[in-house]
mmCIF file as Biopython writes it, N, C-alpha, C and O atoms, coordinates in Angstrom:
data_model
#
loop_
_atom_site.group_PDB
_atom_site.id
_atom_site.type_symbol
_atom_site.label_atom_id
_atom_site.label_alt_id
_atom_site.label_comp_id
_atom_site.label_asym_id
_atom_site.label_entity_id
_atom_site.label_seq_id
_atom_site.pdbx_PDB_ins_code
_atom_site.Cartn_x
_atom_site.Cartn_y
_atom_site.Cartn_z
_atom_site.occupancy
_atom_site.B_iso_or_equiv
_atom_site.auth_seq_id
_atom_site.auth_asym_id
_atom_site.pdbx_PDB_model_num
ATOM 1   N N  . MET A ? 1  ? 101.380 124.196 78.836 1.0 0.0 1  A 1 
ATOM 2   C CA . MET A ? 1  ? 101.069 122.793 79.409 1.0 0.0 1  A 1 
ATOM 3   C C  . MET A ? 1  ? 101.200 122.288 78.777 1.0 0.0 1  A 1 
ATOM 4   O O  . MET A ? 1  ? 101.619 122.956 77.833 1.0 0.0 1  A 1 
ATOM 5   N N  . LYS A ? 2  ? 101.103 121.050 78.483 1.0 0.0 2  A 1 
ATOM 6   C CA . LYS A ? 2  ? 100.563 119.508 77.316 1.0 0.0 2  A 1 
ATOM 7   C C  . LYS A ? 2  ? 99.389  118.793 77.931 1.0 0.0 2  A 1 
ATOM 8   O O  . LYS A ? 2  ? 99.198  118.441 79.095 1.0 0.0 2  A 1 
ATOM 9   N N  . ASN A ? 3  ? 98.696  118.675 76.912 1.0 0.0 3  A 1 
ATOM 10  C CA . ASN A ? 3  ? 97.284  117.620 77.909 1.0 0.0 3  A 1 
ATOM 11  C C  . ASN A ? 3  ? 97.709  116.494 77.017 1.0 0.0 3  A 1 
ATOM 12  O O  . ASN A ? 3  ? 97.792  116.711 75.808 1.0 0.0 3  A 1 
ATOM 13  N N  . ILE A ? 4  ? 98.029  115.128 77.578 1.0 0.0 4  A 1 
ATOM 14  C CA . ILE A ? 4  ? 97.978  113.776 77.253 1.0 0.0 4  A 1 
ATOM 15  C C  . ILE A ? 4  ? 96.877  112.732 77.462 1.0 0.0 4  A 1 
ATOM 16  O O  . ILE A ? 4  ? 96.234  112.989 78.480 1.0 0.0 4  A 1 
ATOM 17  N N  . GLU A ? 5  ? 96.428  111.559 76.775 1.0 0.0 5  A 1 
ATOM 18  C CA . GLU A ? 5  ? 95.726  110.566 77.001 1.0 0.0 5  A 1 
ATOM 19  C C  . GLU A ? 5  ? 96.188  109.059 77.295 1.0 0.0 5  A 1 
ATOM 20  O O  . GLU A ? 5  ? 95.809  108.172 76.530 1.0 0.0 5  A 1 
ATOM 21  N N  . ILE A ? 6  ? 96.937  108.784 78.305 1.0 0.0 6  A 1 
ATOM 22  C CA . ILE A ? 6  ? 97.201  107.498 78.192 1.0 0.0 6  A 1 
ATOM 23  C C  . ILE A ? 6  ? 96.083  106.611 78.505 1.0 0.0 6  A 1 
ATOM 24  O O  . ILE A ? 6  ? 94.948  107.062 78.656 1.0 0.0 6  A 1 
ATOM 25  N N  . LYS A ? 7  ? 96.409  105.121 78.629 1.0 0.0 7  A 1 
ATOM 26  C CA . LYS A ? 7  ? 96.061  103.825 79.248 1.0 0.0 7  A 1 
ATOM 27  C C  . LYS A ? 7  ? 96.947  103.155 79.930 1.0 0.0 7  A 1 
ATOM 28  O O  . LYS A ? 7  ? 98.077  102.912 79.506 1.0 0.0 7  A 1 
ATOM 29  N N  . ILE A ? 8  ? 96.453  102.764 81.168 1.0 0.0 8  A 1 
ATOM 30  C CA . ILE A ? 8  ? 96.746  102.088 82.161 1.0 0.0 8  A 1 
ATOM 31  C C  . ILE A ? 8  ? 95.984  100.745 82.452 1.0 0.0 8  A 1 
ATOM 32  O O  . ILE A ? 8  ? 94.845  100.532 82.866 1.0 0.0 8  A 1 
ATOM 33  N N  . GLU A ? 9  ? 96.875  100.027 82.138 1.0 0.0 9  A 1 
ATOM 34  C CA . GLU A ? 9  ? 96.841  98.631  82.153 1.0 0.0 9  A 1 
ATOM 35  C C  . GLU A ? 9  ? 96.954  97.964  84.001 1.0 0.0 9  A 1 
ATOM 36  O O  . GLU A ? 9  ? 98.032  98.237  84.529 1.0 0.0 9  A 1 
ATOM 37  N N  . TRP A ? 10 ? 96.112  97.299  84.749 1.0 0.0 10 A 1 
ATOM 38  C CA . TRP A ? 10 ? 95.936  96.229  85.752 1.0 0.0 10 A 1 
ATOM 39  C C  . TRP A ? 10 ? 95.390  97.233  86.774 1.0 0.0 10 A 1 
ATOM 40  O O  . TRP A ? 10 ? 95.938  97.172  87.875 1.0 0.0 10 A 1 
ATOM 41  N N  . MET A ? 11 ? 94.549  98.023  86.651 1.0 0.0 11 A 1 
ATOM 42  C CA . MET A ? 11 ? 93.919  99.227  87.595 1.0 0.0 11 A 1 
ATOM 43  C C  . MET A ? 11 ? 92.422  97.848  87.985 1.0 0.0 11 A 1 
ATOM 44  O O  . MET A ? 11 ? 91.541  97.593  87.164 1.0 0.0 11 A 1 
ATOM 45  N N  . THR A ? 12 ? 92.469  97.556  88.604 1.0 0.0 12 A 1 
ATOM 46  C CA . THR A ? 12 ? 91.167  96.455  89.158 1.0 0.0 12 A 1 
ATOM 47  C C  . THR A ? 12 ? 90.085  97.591  89.773 1.0 0.0 12 A 1 
ATOM 48  O O  . THR A ? 12 ? 88.929  97.341  89.430 1.0 0.0 12 A 1 
ATOM 49  N N  . CYS A ? 13 ? 90.182  98.394  90.337 1.0 0.0 13 A 1 
ATOM 50  C CA . CYS A ? 13 ? 88.990  98.956  91.615 1.0 0.0 13 A 1 
ATOM 51  C C  . CYS A ? 13 ? 89.037  100.789 91.493 1.0 0.0 13 A 1 
ATOM 52  O O  . CYS A ? 13 ? 89.875  101.221 90.701 1.0 0.0 13 A 1 
ATOM 53  N N  . GLY A ? 14 ? 88.561  101.361 91.908 1.0 0.0 14 A 1 
ATOM 54  C CA . GLY A ? 14 ? 88.496  103.104 92.125 1.0 0.0 14 A 1 
ATOM 55  C C  . GLY A ? 14 ? 89.568  103.179 93.063 1.0 0.0 14 A 1 
ATOM 56  O O  . GLY A ? 14 ? 90.282  104.115 92.704 1.0 0.0 14 A 1 
ATOM 57  N N  . GLY A ? 15 ? 89.975  102.700 93.983 1.0 0.0 15 A 1 
ATOM 58  C CA . GLY A ? 15 ? 90.903  102.613 94.713 1.0 0.0 15 A 1 
ATOM 59  C C  . GLY A ? 15 ? 92.465  102.569 93.849 1.0 0.0 15 A 1 
ATOM 60  O O  . GLY A ? 15 ? 93.382  103.245 94.314 1.0 0.0 15 A 1 
ATOM 61  N N  . CYS A ? 16 ? 92.701  101.732 92.567 1.0 0.0 16 A 1 
ATOM 62  C CA . CYS A ? 16 ? 93.650  102.068 92.287 1.0 0.0 16 A 1 
ATOM 63  C C  . CYS A ? 16 ? 93.404  103.289 91.134 1.0 0.0 16 A 1 
ATOM 64  O O  . CYS A ? 16 ? 94.419  103.375 90.444 1.0 0.0 16 A 1 
ATOM 65  N N  . SER A ? 17 ? 92.805  103.847 90.895 1.0 0.0 17 A 1 
ATOM 66  C CA . SER A ? 17 ? 92.612  104.640 90.044 1.0 0.0 17 A 1 
ATOM 67  C C  . SER A ? 17 ? 92.604  105.975 90.910 1.0 0.0 17 A 1 
ATOM 68  O O  . SER A ? 17 ? 93.215  106.919 90.409 1.0 0.0 17 A 1 
ATOM 69  N N  . GLY A ? 18 ? 91.970  106.191 92.190 1.0 0.0 18 A 1 
ATOM 70  C CA . GLY A ? 18 ? 92.337  107.307 93.156 1.0 0.0 18 A 1 
ATOM 71  C C  . GLY A ? 18 ? 93.731  107.405 93.764 1.0 0.0 18 A 1 
ATOM 72  O O  . GLY A ? 18 ? 94.225  108.349 94.381 1.0 0.0 18 A 1 
ATOM 73  N N  . TRP A ? 19 ? 94.245  106.239 93.459 1.0 0.0 19 A 1 
ATOM 74  C CA . TRP A ? 19 ? 95.347  105.914 94.155 1.0 0.0 19 A 1 
ATOM 75  C C  . TRP A ? 19 ? 96.796  106.567 93.308 1.0 0.0 19 A 1 
ATOM 76  O O  . TRP A ? 19 ? 97.881  107.054 93.626 1.0 0.0 19 A 1 
ATOM 77  N N  . VAL A ? 20 ? 95.872  106.156 91.768 1.0 0.0 20 A 1 
ATOM 78  C CA . VAL A ? 20 ? 97.073  106.959 90.780 1.0 0.0 20 A 1 
ATOM 79  C C  . VAL A ? 20 ? 96.733  108.244 90.522 1.0 0.0 20 A 1 
ATOM 80  O O  . VAL A ? 20 ? 97.515  109.060 90.034 1.0 0.0 20 A 1 
ATOM 81  N N  . THR A ? 21 ? 95.541  108.482 90.839 1.0 0.0 21 A 1 
ATOM 82  C CA . THR A ? 21 ? 95.151  110.264 90.423 1.0 0.0 21 A 1 
ATOM 83  C C  . THR A ? 21 ? 96.226  111.257 91.279 1.0 0.0 21 A 1 
ATOM 84  O O  . THR A ? 21 ? 97.119  112.032 90.937 1.0 0.0 21 A 1 
ATOM 85  N N  . TRP A ? 22 ? 95.707  110.853 92.471 1.0 0.0 22 A 1 
ATOM 86  C CA . TRP A ? 22 ? 96.110  111.627 93.966 1.0 0.0 22 A 1 
ATOM 87  C C  . TRP A ? 22 ? 98.126  110.834 93.755 1.0 0.0 22 A 1 
ATOM 88  O O  . TRP A ? 22 ? 98.836  111.422 94.571 1.0 0.0 22 A 1 
ATOM 89  N N  . THR A ? 23 ? 98.580  110.261 93.302 1.0 0.0 23 A 1 
ATOM 90  C CA . THR A ? 23 ? 100.099 110.518 93.183 1.0 0.0 23 A 1 
ATOM 91  C C  . THR A ? 23 ? 100.573 111.252 91.874 1.0 0.0 23 A 1 
ATOM 92  O O  . THR A ? 23 ? 101.784 111.197 91.662 1.0 0.0 23 A 1 
ATOM 93  N N  . LEU A ? 24 ? 100.040 111.718 91.250 1.0 0.0 24 A 1 
ATOM 94  C CA . LEU A ? 24 ? 100.197 112.206 89.745 1.0 0.0 24 A 1 
ATOM 95  C C  . LEU A ? 24 ? 99.761  113.393 90.471 1.0 0.0 24 A 1 
ATOM 96  O O  . LEU A ? 24 ? 100.835 113.888 90.815 1.0 0.0 24 A 1 
ATOM 97  N N  . LYS A ? 25 ? 99.260  113.801 90.708 1.0 0.0 25 A 1 
ATOM 98  C CA . LYS A ? 25 ? 98.040  115.155 91.369 1.0 0.0 25 A 1 
ATOM 99  C C  . LYS A ? 25 ? 99.484  115.850 92.330 1.0 0.0 25 A 1 
ATOM 100 O O  . LYS A ? 25 ? 99.795  117.017 92.094 1.0 0.0 25 A 1 
ATOM 101 N N  . ALA A ? 26 ? 100.047 115.286 93.068 1.0 0.0 26 A 1 
ATOM 102 C CA . ALA A ? 26 ? 100.871 115.327 93.955 1.0 0.0 26 A 1 
ATOM 103 C C  . ALA A ? 26 ? 102.327 115.328 93.434 1.0 0.0 26 A 1 
ATOM 104 O O  . ALA A ? 26 ? 103.247 115.546 94.223 1.0 0.0 26 A 1 
ATOM 105 N N  . THR A ? 27 ? 102.572 115.076 92.040 1.0 0.0 27 A 1 
ATOM 106 C CA . THR A ? 27 ? 103.870 115.366 91.223 1.0 0.0 27 A 1 
ATOM 107 C C  . THR A ? 27 ? 104.042 116.418 90.734 1.0 0.0 27 A 1 
ATOM 108 O O  . THR A ? 27 ? 103.438 116.696 89.698 1.0 0.0 27 A 1 
ATOM 109 N N  . ASN A ? 28 ? 105.102 117.517 91.454 1.0 0.0 28 A 1 
ATOM 110 C CA . ASN A ? 28 ? 105.704 118.741 90.648 1.0 0.0 28 A 1 
ATOM 111 C C  . ASN A ? 28 ? 105.694 118.491 89.105 1.0 0.0 28 A 1 
ATOM 112 O O  . ASN A ? 28 ? 106.259 117.608 88.461 1.0 0.0 28 A 1 
ATOM 113 N N  . GLY A ? 29 ? 104.659 119.815 88.575 1.0 0.0 29 A 1 
ATOM 114 C CA . GLY A ? 29 ? 104.919 119.551 87.181 1.0 0.0 29 A 1 
ATOM 115 C C  . GLY A ? 29 ? 103.500 118.992 86.684 1.0 0.0 29 A 1 
ATOM 116 O O  . GLY A ? 29 ? 103.320 119.114 85.473 1.0 0.0 29 A 1 
ATOM 117 N N  . ILE A ? 30 ? 102.813 118.600 87.171 1.0 0.0 30 A 1 
ATOM 118 C CA . ILE A ? 30 ? 101.319 118.057 86.816 1.0 0.0 30 A 1 
ATOM 119 C C  . ILE A ? 30 ? 100.237 118.719 87.601 1.0 0.0 30 A 1 
ATOM 120 O O  . ILE A ? 30 ? 99.963  118.632 88.798 1.0 0.0 30 A 1 
ATOM 121 N N  . GLU A ? 31 ? 99.670  119.429 86.597 1.0 0.0 31 A 1 
ATOM 122 C CA . GLU A ? 31 ? 98.953  120.349 86.760 1.0 0.0 31 A 1 
ATOM 123 C C  . GLU A ? 31 ? 97.668  119.558 87.245 1.0 0.0 31 A 1 
ATOM 124 O O  . GLU A ? 31 ? 97.072  119.684 88.315 1.0 0.0 31 A 1 
ATOM 125 N N  . SER A ? 32 ? 97.385  118.686 86.152 1.0 0.0 32 A 1 
ATOM 126 C CA . SER A ? 32 ? 95.434  117.984 86.569 1.0 0.0 32 A 1 
ATOM 127 C C  . SER A ? 32 ? 95.873  116.814 86.265 1.0 0.0 32 A 1 
ATOM 128 O O  . SER A ? 32 ? 96.876  116.657 85.568 1.0 0.0 32 A 1 
ATOM 129 N N  . ALA A ? 33 ? 94.868  115.425 86.962 1.0 0.0 33 A 1 
ATOM 130 C CA . ALA A ? 33 ? 95.007  114.154 86.528 1.0 0.0 33 A 1 
ATOM 131 C C  . ALA A ? 33 ? 93.765  113.370 86.615 1.0 0.0 33 A 1 
ATOM 132 O O  . ALA A ? 33 ? 93.506  112.816 87.683 1.0 0.0 33 A 1 
ATOM 133 N N  . GLU A ? 34 ? 93.012  113.266 85.668 1.0 0.0 34 A 1 
ATOM 134 C CA . GLU A ? 34 ? 91.954  112.563 85.965 1.0 0.0 34 A 1 
ATOM 135 C C  . GLU A ? 34 ? 92.353  111.115 85.178 1.0 0.0 34 A 1 
ATOM 136 O O  . GLU A ? 34 ? 92.827  110.927 84.058 1.0 0.0 34 A 1 
ATOM 137 N N  . VAL A ? 35 ? 91.864  109.951 86.502 1.0 0.0 35 A 1 
ATOM 138 C CA . VAL A ? 35 ? 91.877  108.632 85.895 1.0 0.0 35 A 1 
ATOM 139 C C  . VAL A ? 35 ? 90.796  107.545 86.417 1.0 0.0 35 A 1 
ATOM 140 O O  . VAL A ? 35 ? 90.501  107.205 87.562 1.0 0.0 35 A 1 
ATOM 141 N N  . SER A ? 36 ? 90.287  107.104 85.084 1.0 0.0 36 A 1 
ATOM 142 C CA . SER A ? 36 ? 89.097  106.024 85.440 1.0 0.0 36 A 1 
ATOM 143 C C  . SER A ? 36 ? 89.902  104.600 85.452 1.0 0.0 36 A 1 
ATOM 144 O O  . SER A ? 36 ? 90.649  104.335 84.509 1.0 0.0 36 A 1 
ATOM 145 N N  . HIS A ? 37 ? 89.697  103.500 86.767 1.0 0.0 37 A 1 
ATOM 146 C CA . HIS A ? 37 ? 89.904  102.001 86.053 1.0 0.0 37 A 1 
ATOM 147 C C  . HIS A ? 37 ? 88.847  101.530 85.016 1.0 0.0 37 A 1 
ATOM 148 O O  . HIS A ? 37 ? 89.082  100.846 84.019 1.0 0.0 37 A 1 
ATOM 149 N N  . GLU A ? 38 ? 87.679  101.996 85.406 1.0 0.0 38 A 1 
ATOM 150 C CA . GLU A ? 38 ? 86.154  101.646 84.192 1.0 0.0 38 A 1 
ATOM 151 C C  . GLU A ? 38 ? 87.593  101.543 82.823 1.0 0.0 38 A 1 
ATOM 152 O O  . GLU A ? 38 ? 88.403  100.709 82.418 1.0 0.0 38 A 1 
ATOM 153 N N  . THR A ? 39 ? 87.262  102.731 82.587 1.0 0.0 39 A 1 
ATOM 154 C CA . THR A ? 39 ? 88.160  102.907 81.420 1.0 0.0 39 A 1 
ATOM 155 C C  . THR A ? 39 ? 89.413  102.498 80.557 1.0 0.0 39 A 1 
ATOM 156 O O  . THR A ? 39 ? 89.552  102.169 79.379 1.0 0.0 39 A 1 
ATOM 157 N N  . LYS A ? 40 ? 90.466  102.688 81.869 1.0 0.0 40 A 1 
ATOM 158 C CA . LYS A ? 40 ? 91.718  102.745 81.707 1.0 0.0 40 A 1 
ATOM 159 C C  . LYS A ? 40 ? 92.238  103.407 81.222 1.0 0.0 40 A 1 
ATOM 160 O O  . LYS A ? 40 ? 93.236  103.176 80.540 1.0 0.0 40 A 1 
ATOM 161 N N  . LEU A ? 41 ? 91.511  104.889 81.500 1.0 0.0 41 A 1 
ATOM 162 C CA . LEU A ? 41 ? 92.227  106.089 81.088 1.0 0.0 41 A 1 
ATOM 163 C C  . LEU A ? 41 ? 93.037  107.284 81.414 1.0 0.0 41 A 1 
ATOM 164 O O  . LEU A ? 41 ? 92.155  107.920 81.992 1.0 0.0 41 A 1 
ATOM 165 N N  . ALA A ? 42 ? 94.066  108.039 81.461 1.0 0.0 42 A 1 
ATOM 166 C CA . ALA A ? 42 ? 94.445  108.901 82.535 1.0 0.0 42 A 1 
ATOM 167 C C  . ALA A ? 42 ? 94.184  110.098 81.221 1.0 0.0 42 A 1 
ATOM 168 O O  . ALA A ? 42 ? 94.452  109.841 80.048 1.0 0.0 42 A 1 
ATOM 169 N N  . GLN A ? 43 ? 93.627  111.392 81.680 1.0 0.0 43 A 1 
ATOM 170 C CA . GLN A ? 43 ? 93.734  112.661 81.155 1.0 0.0 43 A 1 
ATOM 171 C C  . GLN A ? 43 ? 94.815  113.608 82.010 1.0 0.0 43 A 1 
ATOM 172 O O  . GLN A ? 43 ? 94.596  114.078 83.127 1.0 0.0 43 A 1 
ATOM 173 N N  . ILE A ? 44 ? 95.970  113.769 81.264 1.0 0.0 44 A 1 
ATOM 174 C CA . ILE A ? 44 ? 96.770  114.598 82.406 1.0 0.0 44 A 1 
ATOM 175 C C  . ILE A ? 44 ? 97.232  115.798 81.555 1.0 0.0 44 A 1 
ATOM 176 O O  . ILE A ? 44 ? 97.560  115.712 80.372 1.0 0.0 44 A 1 
ATOM 177 N N  . THR A ? 45 ? 97.220  116.971 82.318 1.0 0.0 45 A 1 
ATOM 178 C CA . THR A ? 45 ? 98.115  117.842 81.619 1.0 0.0 45 A 1 
ATOM 179 C C  . THR A ? 45 ? 99.308  118.241 82.890 1.0 0.0 45 A 1 
ATOM 180 O O  . THR A ? 45 ? 99.133  118.363 84.102 1.0 0.0 45 A 1 
ATOM 181 N N  . TYR A ? 46 ? 100.548 118.379 82.068 1.0 0.0 46 A 1 
ATOM 182 C CA . TYR A ? 46 ? 101.373 119.028 83.056 1.0 0.0 46 A 1 
ATOM 183 C C  . TYR A ? 46 ? 102.474 120.130 82.249 1.0 0.0 46 A 1 
ATOM 184 O O  . TYR A ? 46 ? 102.180 120.739 81.221 1.0 0.0 46 A 1 
ATOM 185 N N  . ASN A ? 47 ? 103.526 120.206 82.823 1.0 0.0 47 A 1 
ATOM 186 C CA . ASN A ? 47 ? 104.217 121.391 82.007 1.0 0.0 47 A 1 
ATOM 187 C C  . ASN A ? 47 ? 105.384 120.504 82.142 1.0 0.0 47 A 1 
ATOM 188 O O  . ASN A ? 47 ? 105.893 119.721 82.944 1.0 0.0 47 A 1 
ATOM 189 N N  . GLU A ? 48 ? 105.630 121.193 80.533 1.0 0.0 48 A 1 
ATOM 190 C CA . GLU A ? 48 ? 106.760 120.279 80.016 1.0 0.0 48 A 1 
ATOM 191 C C  . GLU A ? 48 ? 108.041 120.768 80.340 1.0 0.0 48 A 1 
ATOM 192 O O  . GLU A ? 48 ? 108.968 120.138 79.831 1.0 0.0 48 A 1 
ATOM 193 N N  . ASP A ? 49 ? 108.397 121.931 81.209 1.0 0.0 49 A 1 
ATOM 194 C CA . ASP A ? 49 ? 109.745 122.484 81.553 1.0 0.0 49 A 1 
ATOM 195 C C  . ASP A ? 49 ? 109.949 121.487 82.740 1.0 0.0 49 A 1 
ATOM 196 O O  . ASP A ? 49 ? 111.092 121.097 82.975 1.0 0.0 49 A 1 
ATOM 197 N N  . ILE A ? 50 ? 108.995 121.096 83.429 1.0 0.0 50 A 1 
ATOM 198 C CA . ILE A ? 50 ? 109.473 120.253 84.662 1.0 0.0 50 A 1 
ATOM 199 C C  . ILE A ? 50 ? 109.164 118.959 84.499 1.0 0.0 50 A 1 
ATOM 200 O O  . ILE A ? 50 ? 109.870 118.179 85.138 1.0 0.0 50 A 1 
ATOM 201 N N  . ILE A ? 51 ? 108.448 118.571 83.935 1.0 0.0 51 A 1 
ATOM 202 C CA . ILE A ? 51 ? 108.364 116.796 83.609 1.0 0.0 51 A 1 
ATOM 203 C C  . ILE A ? 51 ? 108.333 116.594 82.381 1.0 0.0 51 A 1 
ATOM 204 O O  . ILE A ? 51 ? 107.837 117.493 81.703 1.0 0.0 51 A 1 
ATOM 205 N N  . THR A ? 52 ? 108.836 115.386 81.696 1.0 0.0 52 A 1 
ATOM 206 C CA . THR A ? 52 ? 108.439 114.793 80.603 1.0 0.0 52 A 1 
ATOM 207 C C  . THR A ? 52 ? 107.437 113.900 80.796 1.0 0.0 52 A 1 
ATOM 208 O O  . THR A ? 52 ? 107.066 113.577 81.924 1.0 0.0 52 A 1 
ATOM 209 N N  . LYS A ? 53 ? 106.815 113.337 79.474 1.0 0.0 53 A 1 
ATOM 210 C CA . LYS A ? 53 ? 105.841 111.985 79.417 1.0 0.0 53 A 1 
ATOM 211 C C  . LYS A ? 53 ? 106.755 110.793 79.781 1.0 0.0 53 A 1 
ATOM 212 O O  . LYS A ? 53 ? 106.149 109.881 80.344 1.0 0.0 53 A 1 
ATOM 213 N N  . ASP A ? 54 ? 107.797 110.636 79.630 1.0 0.0 54 A 1 
ATOM 214 C CA . ASP A ? 54 ? 108.609 109.581 79.962 1.0 0.0 54 A 1 
ATOM 215 C C  . ASP A ? 54 ? 108.660 109.589 81.245 1.0 0.0 54 A 1 
ATOM 216 O O  . ASP A ? 54 ? 108.161 108.525 81.613 1.0 0.0 54 A 1 
ATOM 217 N N  . ASP A ? 55 ? 109.002 110.228 82.173 1.0 0.0 55 A 1 
ATOM 218 C CA . ASP A ? 55 ? 108.734 110.755 83.460 1.0 0.0 55 A 1 
ATOM 219 C C  . ASP A ? 55 ? 107.361 110.085 84.100 1.0 0.0 55 A 1 
ATOM 220 O O  . ASP A ? 55 ? 107.310 109.251 85.004 1.0 0.0 55 A 1 
ATOM 221 N N  . ILE A ? 56 ? 106.296 110.670 83.397 1.0 0.0 56 A 1 
ATOM 222 C CA . ILE A ? 56 ? 105.221 110.417 84.293 1.0 0.0 56 A 1 
ATOM 223 C C  . ILE A ? 56 ? 105.234 108.729 84.143 1.0 0.0 56 A 1 
ATOM 224 O O  . ILE A ? 56 ? 105.190 107.927 85.075 1.0 0.0 56 A 1 
ATOM 225 N N  . PHE A ? 57 ? 105.313 108.401 82.567 1.0 0.0 57 A 1 
ATOM 226 C CA . PHE A ? 57 ? 104.938 106.624 82.359 1.0 0.0 57 A 1 
ATOM 227 C C  . PHE A ? 57 ? 106.237 105.848 83.556 1.0 0.0 57 A 1 
ATOM 228 O O  . PHE A ? 57 ? 106.290 104.629 83.718 1.0 0.0 57 A 1 
ATOM 229 N N  . GLU A ? 58 ? 107.089 106.736 84.207 1.0 0.0 58 A 1 
ATOM 230 C CA . GLU A ? 58 ? 107.772 105.792 84.909 1.0 0.0 58 A 1 
ATOM 231 C C  . GLU A ? 58 ? 107.596 105.748 86.249 1.0 0.0 58 A 1 
ATOM 232 O O  . GLU A ? 58 ? 108.073 104.887 86.988 1.0 0.0 58 A 1 
ATOM 233 N N  . ILE A ? 59 ? 106.706 106.950 86.677 1.0 0.0 59 A 1 
ATOM 234 C CA . ILE A ? 59 ? 105.812 106.868 88.336 1.0 0.0 59 A 1 
ATOM 235 C C  . ILE A ? 59 ? 105.087 106.233 88.066 1.0 0.0 59 A 1 
ATOM 236 O O  . ILE A ? 59 ? 104.885 105.415 88.964 1.0 0.0 59 A 1 
ATOM 237 N N  . ILE A ? 60 ? 104.013 105.997 86.598 1.0 0.0 60 A 1 
ATOM 238 C CA . ILE A ? 60 ? 102.796 104.776 86.796 1.0 0.0 60 A 1 
ATOM 239 C C  . ILE A ? 60 ? 103.315 103.440 86.728 1.0 0.0 60 A 1 
ATOM 240 O O  . ILE A ? 60 ? 102.652 102.472 87.101 1.0 0.0 60 A 1 
ATOM 241 N N  . LYS A ? 61 ? 104.590 103.346 86.219 1.0 0.0 61 A 1 
ATOM 242 C CA . LYS A ? 61 ? 105.337 101.772 86.280 1.0 0.0 61 A 1 
ATOM 243 C C  . LYS A ? 61 ? 105.704 101.606 87.664 1.0 0.0 61 A 1 
ATOM 244 O O  . LYS A ? 61 ? 105.220 100.755 88.411 1.0 0.0 61 A 1 
ATOM 245 N N  . ASN A ? 62 ? 106.764 102.637 88.036 1.0 0.0 62 A 1 
ATOM 246 C CA . ASN A ? 62 ? 106.983 102.225 89.876 1.0 0.0 62 A 1 
ATOM 247 C C  . ASN A ? 62 ? 105.582 102.140 90.124 1.0 0.0 62 A 1 
ATOM 248 O O  . ASN A ? 62 ? 105.921 103.226 90.594 1.0 0.0 62 A 1 
ATOM 249 N N  . MET A ? 63 ? 104.520 101.996 90.273 1.0 0.0 63 A 1 
ATOM 250 C CA . MET A ? 63 ? 103.332 101.905 91.282 1.0 0.0 63 A 1 
ATOM 251 C C  . MET A ? 63 ? 102.883 100.432 90.703 1.0 0.0 63 A 1 
ATOM 252 O O  . MET A ? 63 ? 101.963 99.945  91.360 1.0 0.0 63 A 1 
ATOM 253 N N  . ASN A ? 64 ? 103.291 99.715  89.730 1.0 0.0 64 A 1 
ATOM 254 C CA . ASN A ? 64 ? 103.484 98.523  89.429 1.0 0.0 64 A 1 
ATOM 255 C C  . ASN A ? 64 ? 101.785 98.159  88.183 1.0 0.0 64 A 1 
ATOM 256 O O  . ASN A ? 64 ? 101.101 97.159  87.962 1.0 0.0 64 A 1 
ATOM 257 N N  . TYR A ? 65 ? 101.764 99.562  87.706 1.0 0.0 65 A 1 
ATOM 258 C CA . TYR A ? 65 ? 100.647 99.204  86.631 1.0 0.0 65 A 1 
ATOM 259 C C  . TYR A ? 65 ? 101.677 100.037 85.364 1.0 0.0 65 A 1 
ATOM 260 O O  . TYR A ? 65 ? 102.657 100.780 85.408 1.0 0.0 65 A 1 
ATOM 261 N N  . ILE A ? 66 ? 100.789 99.405  84.222 1.0 0.0 66 A 1 
ATOM 262 C CA . ILE A ? 66 ? 101.751 99.617  82.526 1.0 0.0 66 A 1 
ATOM 263 C C  . ILE A ? 66 ? 100.880 100.884 82.003 1.0 0.0 66 A 1 
ATOM 264 O O  . ILE A ? 66 ? 99.655  100.858 82.126 1.0 0.0 66 A 1 
ATOM 265 N N  . PRO A ? 67 ? 101.395 101.743 81.549 1.0 0.0 67 A 1 
ATOM 266 C CA . PRO A ? 67 ? 101.057 102.619 81.234 1.0 0.0 67 A 1 
ATOM 267 C C  . PRO A ? 67 ? 101.496 102.708 79.532 1.0 0.0 67 A 1 
ATOM 268 O O  . PRO A ? 67 ? 102.647 102.420 79.203 1.0 0.0 67 A 1 
ATOM 269 N N  . SER A ? 68 ? 100.483 103.127 78.515 1.0 0.0 68 A 1 
ATOM 270 C CA . SER A ? 68 ? 100.944 103.228 77.275 1.0 0.0 68 A 1 
ATOM 271 C C  . SER A ? 68 ? 100.091 104.147 76.363 1.0 0.0 68 A 1 
ATOM 272 O O  . SER A ? 68 ? 98.884  104.386 76.408 1.0 0.0 68 A 1 
ATOM 273 N N  . ASP A ? 69 ? 101.243 104.682 75.359 1.0 0.0 69 A 1 
ATOM 274 C CA . ASP A ? 69 ? 100.237 105.544 74.217 1.0 0.0 69 A 1 
ATOM 275 C C  . ASP A ? 69 ? 98.999  105.077 74.071 1.0 0.0 69 A 1 
ATOM 276 O O  . ASP A ? 69 ? 98.564  104.054 74.600 1.0 0.0 69 A 1 
ATOM 277 N N  . ILE A ? 70 ? 98.357  105.877 73.289 1.0 0.0 70 A 1 
ATOM 278 C CA . ILE A ? 70 ? 97.036  105.433 72.997 1.0 0.0 70 A 1 
ATOM 279 C C  . ILE A ? 70 ? 96.839  105.184 71.114 1.0 0.0 70 A 1 
ATOM 280 O O  . ILE A ? 70 ? 95.765  104.800 70.651 1.0 0.0 70 A 1 
#
């Protein structure tokens, strides 16, 4: 398992962070995800054998948010 912390821009409310959290947790290979619209940060634990960081970034981009490394 690998842990990452990323910044996610364009989240404006708790609904946004809840949607991102739910989507990430529902993704195969992601063990846990905590997302805060207040800090714009996401803490994600994932299985590198199943999913990559680039895959996670692409999922977030497809939700119309902007992920970036901290």
